[in-house]
KOLLUM-556516 format. One record per residue (C-alpha): residue in three letters; x, y negated, z negated. Coordinates in steps of 0.5 Angstrom, whole numbers, padded with zeros to 4 digits, always signed. Last residue first. Example, Ala and Ser with C-alpha at 12.3 -4.5 7.8 and 13.67 -1.06 7.14 Angstrom:
ser+0027+0002-0014ala+0025+0009-0016
***
This chain:
leu+0018-0096-0137ser+0017-0092-0143ala+0010-0096-0145pro+0006-0092-0140glu+0009-0085-0143leu+0006-0079-0138val+0004-0084-0133ala+0010-0088-0133ala+0014-0082-0132ala+0010-0080-0126trp+0011-0086-0123arg+0018-0087-0124ala+0019-0080-0122his+0015-0082-0115glu+0020-0087-0114ala+0026-0083-0115val+0024-0077-0111val+0023-0082-0105pro+0030-0086-0106asp+0034-0079-0106ser+0040-0081-0110asp+0036-0080-0116glu+0036-0085-0122cys+0029-0084-0124leu+0030-0077-0124lys+0034-0077-0130arg+0028-0081-0133leu+0023-0075-0130thr+0028-0070-0133pro+0027-0073-0140val+0019-0074-0139phe+0018-0067-0137lys+0017-0065-0144lys+0011-0070-0144asp+0006-0065-0141gly+0000-0069-0138ser+0001-0065-0132asn-0001-0070-0127gly+0006-0073-0128met+0010-0066-0127ala+0005-0065-0121ile+0008-0072-0118val+0015-0069-0119ala+0014-0063-0116asn+0011-0066-0110arg+0017-0070-0109arg+0022-0064-0110leu+0018-0061-0105gly+0018-0067-0100ser+0026-0068-0101leu+0027-0061-0100lys+0024-0060-0093ala+0016-0059-0093arg+0017-0054-0087arg+0022-0050-0091leu+0016-0048-0095pro+0014-0043-0090ser+0019-0038-0092gly+0025-0035-0088arg+0030-0037-0093phe+0026-0041-0099val+0031-0039-0104val+0038-0039-0100arg+0036-0046-0097phe+0033-0049-0103glu+0039-0047-0107glu+0044-0050-0102gln+0040-0056-0102gln+0039-0058-0110met+0033-0056-0114glu+0032-0061-0120ala+0024-0062-0118leu+0023-0055-0117trp+0026-0052-0123asp+0023-0058-0127leu+0016-0055-0124ala+0017-0048-0126pro+0013-0044-0121asn+0006-0041-0121val+0007-0036-0116leu+0013-0037-0112gly+0018-0034-0118glu+0018-0027-0115arg+0016-0026-0108ala+0008-0025-0107glu+0006-0019-0102phe+0005-0022-0095glu+0010-0018-0092ala+0008-0011-0095thr+0001-0012-0091ser-0004-0008-0095thr-0008-0014-0096ala-0012-0015-0102pro-0020-0015-0101ala-0024-0021-0102lys-0030-0020-0107arg-0030-0027-0109asn-0028-0030-0103trp-0035-0031-0099pro-0037-0035-0105cys-0032-0040-0104val-0029-0043-0110asp-0022-0041-0108gln-0022-0043-0101cys-0023-0050-0102ile-0018-0050-0108asp-0013-0047-0104cys-0008-0052-0103gly-0001-0053-0100phe+0006-0054-0103val+0007-0057-0110his+0000-0057-0112arg+0000-0059-0120gly-0006-0064-0119met-0006-0067-0112gly-0012-0072-0114ser-0007-0076-0119arg-0003-0078-0113leu-0008-0080-0108gln-0009-0087-0110asp-0002-0088-0111pro-0001-0087-0103ile+0005-0081-0102glu+0011-0084-0100gly+0016-0081-0095arg+0014-0075-0091lys+0007-0072-0090glu+0006-0065-0087ile+0007-0061-0093thr+0005-0064-0099leu+0000-0069-0097tyr-0003-0064-0091ser-0004-0059-0096ile-0007-0064-0101cys-0012-0066-0096leu-0013-0074-0095arg-0010-0076-0089ala-0012-0069-0086asp-0019-0072-0086leu-0023-0065-0085val-0030-0065-0082gly-0034-0058-0082pro-0039-0061-0087ala-0037-0068-0088val-0031-0072-0091ile-0028-0066-0093ala-0022-0069-0096gln-0025-0071-0102thr-0019-0072-0106pro-0020-0067-0111cys-0024-0062-0107ala-0029-0058-0111thr-0035-0062-0108ile-0034-0060-0101cys-0032-0053-0102arg-0038-0052-0106thr-0043-0054-0101cys-0047-0048-0100thr-0053-0050-0096gly-0052-0044-0091cys-0045-0042-0091arg-0047-0036-0087asp-0046-0038-0080pro-0047-0033-0075ala-0041-0030-0071pro-0040-0031-0064leu-0042-0025-0060asp-0036-0021-0057ala-0035-0021-0050thr-0036-0015-0046leu-0042-0016-0041asp-0041-0024-0042asp-0041-0024-0034lys-0034-0022-0034thr-0031-0022-0041leu-0024-0019-0040asp-0022-0023-0034leu-0015-0021-0035ser-0010-0028-0034thr-0009-0027-0042leu-0008-0032-0048ile-0006-0028-0054val-0008-0031-0061gly-0006-0030-0068leu-0010-0032-0074phe-0008-0031-0081leu-0014-0030-0086trp-0016-0031-0093ser-0023-0033-0091gly-0027-0028-0093leu-0026-0020-0091gln-0033-0017-0091gln-0037-0023-0088asn-0031-0027-0085ile-0030-0034-0086ile-0025-0038-0081cys-0023-0045-0085thr-0026-0051-0083asn-0028-0053-0090lys-0035-0053-0088gly-0034-0046-0086ile-0033-0044-0078trp-0036-0037-0077gly-0032-0030-0077val-0028-0026-0072gly-0034-0026-0067ala-0029-0028-0061tyr-0033-0034-0060lys-0032-0036-0068ala-0024-0034-0067tyr-0024-0038-0060val-0026-0044-0065arg-0022-0043-0070glu-0016-0042-0066ile-0016-0050-0063leu-0012-0049-0057pro-0005-0052-0054gly-0001-0046-0058thr+0003-0047-0064asp-0001-0044-0070val+0001-0037-0068tyr+0001-0036-0061ser+0002-0031-0055arg+0002-0032-0048leu+0000-0026-0043gln+0000-0027-0035leu-0001-0022-0030ser+0001-0025-0024asn+0000-0019-0019gly+0007-0020-0015thr+0010-0021-0022gly+0009-0014-0023leu+0003-0008-0024gln+0005-0003-0018gly+0007+0002-0023gly+0002+0007-0021ser-0003+0002-0023thr-0005+0006-0030ala+0002+0006-0032asp+0003-0001-0031leu-0004-0003-0034leu-0002+0001-0040gln+0005-0001-0041arg+0003-0009-0040leu-0002-0008-0045glu+0003-0004-0050asp+0008-0010-0049glu+0003-0015-0051ile+0001-0012-0057gln+0008-0011-0060arg+0009-0019-0058leu+0002-0020-0062arg+0005-0016-0068arg+0012-0020-0068leu+0008-0026-0067val+0004-0025-0074ala+0010-0023-0078asp+0014-0029-0075his+0009-0034-0076tyr+0007-0031-0083asp+0014-0033-0086glu+0017-0027-0089his+0017-0025-0096gly+0010-0028-0098trp+0008-0033-0103ala+0007-0038-0097tyr-0001-0036-0096arg-0002-0036-0103ser-0001-0044-0103ile+0004-0046-0108trp+0002-0048-0115gly+0006-0051-0120arg+0007-0050-0128ser+0006-0055-0134ala-0002-0055-0132ala-0002-0048-0132glu+0000-0047-0139thr-0005-0052-0142arg-0011-0049-0138pro-0010-0042-0139gln-0007-0038-0133ala-0009-0037-0126gln-0016-0039-0126asn-0017-0045-0121ser-0011-0043-0117tyr-0014-0036-0116ser-0011-0030-0119his-0006-0025-0116thr-0009-0019-0113thr-0006-0021-0106asn-0010-0024-0100tyr-0006-0024-0093asn-0011-0021-0089ile-0010-0021-0081ala-0014-0024-0075cys-0013-0023-0068val-0016-0027-0063val-0015-0024-0055val-0017-0030-0051ser-0020-0029-0044arg-0019-0032-0037ala-0012-0036-0038trp-0009-0038-0031pro-0011-0046-0032ala-0007-0046-0038val-0006-0053-0040arg-0013-0056-0037ala-0017-0049-0038leu-0015-0050-0046ser-0019-0056-0046ala-0019-0061-0052arg-0012-0058-0055lys-0008-0061-0049leu-0011-0068-0050glu-0012-0071-0043gly-0006-0076-0041thr-0007-0073-0034glu+0000-0070-0035asp-0002-0066-0041arg-0003-0069-0048ala+0000-0067-0055glu-0004-0071-0060met-0004-0066-0065tyr+0004-0066-0065lys+0004-0072-0068met+0002-0070-0075glu+0002-0076-0078gly-0005-0077-0080his-0010-0072-0076lys-0016-0076-0078gly-0013-0082-0074asp-0020-0084-0072ala-0018-0083-0064ile-0016-0076-0066trp-0022-0074-0069ala-0026-0077-0063pro-0022-0073-0058phe-0023-0066-0062val-0031-0067-0063his-0032-0064-0056leu-0028-0058-0058glu-0034-0055-0062ala-0038-0055-0056phe-0034-0050-0052asp-0031-0051-0046arg-0030-0044-0044val-0024-0039-0044pro-0028-0033-0046ala-0027-0030-0053ile-0025-0023-0055gly-0025-0020-0062cys-0020-0017-0067leu-0020-0016-0074asp-0015-0013-0079phe-0009-0013-0076gly-0003-0008-0077ala-0001-0007-0070his-0005-0001-0069arg-0011-0005-0070val-0009-0009-0064ser-0008-0003-0060gln-0014-0001-0061lys-0017-0007-0060ile-0014-0007-0053arg-0016+0000-0051thr-0023-0003-0053pro-0023-0009-0049leu-0020-0004-0043asp-0026+0001-0043pro-0029-0002-0037phe-0022-0001-0033leu-0023-0002-0026his-0028-0008-0027ala-0025-0011-0033ala-0018-0011-0030ala-0020-0014-0023arg-0018-0021-0025pro-0011-0019-0028trp-0010-0013-0023tyr-0010-0017-0017pro-0011-0010-0012arg-0005-0009-0008gln-0007-0010+0000ser-0002-0016+0000ser+0003-0012-0003ser+0003-0007+0002met+0000+0000+0000
***
């Protein structure tokens, strides 16, 4: 058969291999994911609000969210514009919950206040980006092998099979595709929630030129919204970052403030940050769908020693070499040493524990001006007449 006579496998795949979506989902499970669904590439209604969200500045300093194509359109607002070859999105989800208590019930109040909180997604022995992407690559390889074997070795560059995997880095809003892949619904806190597993889920996606949802015969149904009238996540947020159901103002979000925000934290937001030093789990901790969320069986996501309720003075006085060694392969590197120390100092000020005053006084003269400024604030909070 000449190359011009060969079937175009990506488009023909769903017709020639009606069980292909099932085979892909089997491969996803084999790779260690807990959930999988397949969504078509569409101009979903949820994507229409993204440009206005960006225009309002609700993304804060996350400039990568503003990425635009050559026509000036926001990349994340339309997958079809940046990946016109994509026909389907395979959405994979893996549970990262552990048996440790939630942030709002971690320890007796007096003891918990003097220790920090790192979001449970960052407790693991490996950065979830790496752990999830490795599994997506495995699925890619298996899919290529399957189609190549089925096509008698004729599947190749000439037939233009395209696969591209992303973990938080792609030009798409993963939760929208997760909804239309049936993985879960988008909660009022903007997290994907699954009825059986809750919201402690890492998402990974594979864009593919395979038309796996042709005529919607093999598409997964959107997950129904089961939040109902519950607003616990909205009312529990200390900084009121959920400004409307399903609308998050990142500039107010503790996760954004402790991870993405560089330099000074606005004075009016510091007290609301509580003891959080990296990320925040509050809106998920209070979610009723997480009451019976199962613990993960994935070893990489089990908590490293010392990352659950870490000592604040340890973090505040940490030096670069220790930071590099302790957090090698950890998402905490994203906050940078300066950001992590700044966050620990704010948490010390919010603790109400005057044992931190001597440390804070020393940090008022720290060589890092950001740490020093926040240390002066924290010391003044604990001992208003001392400065």
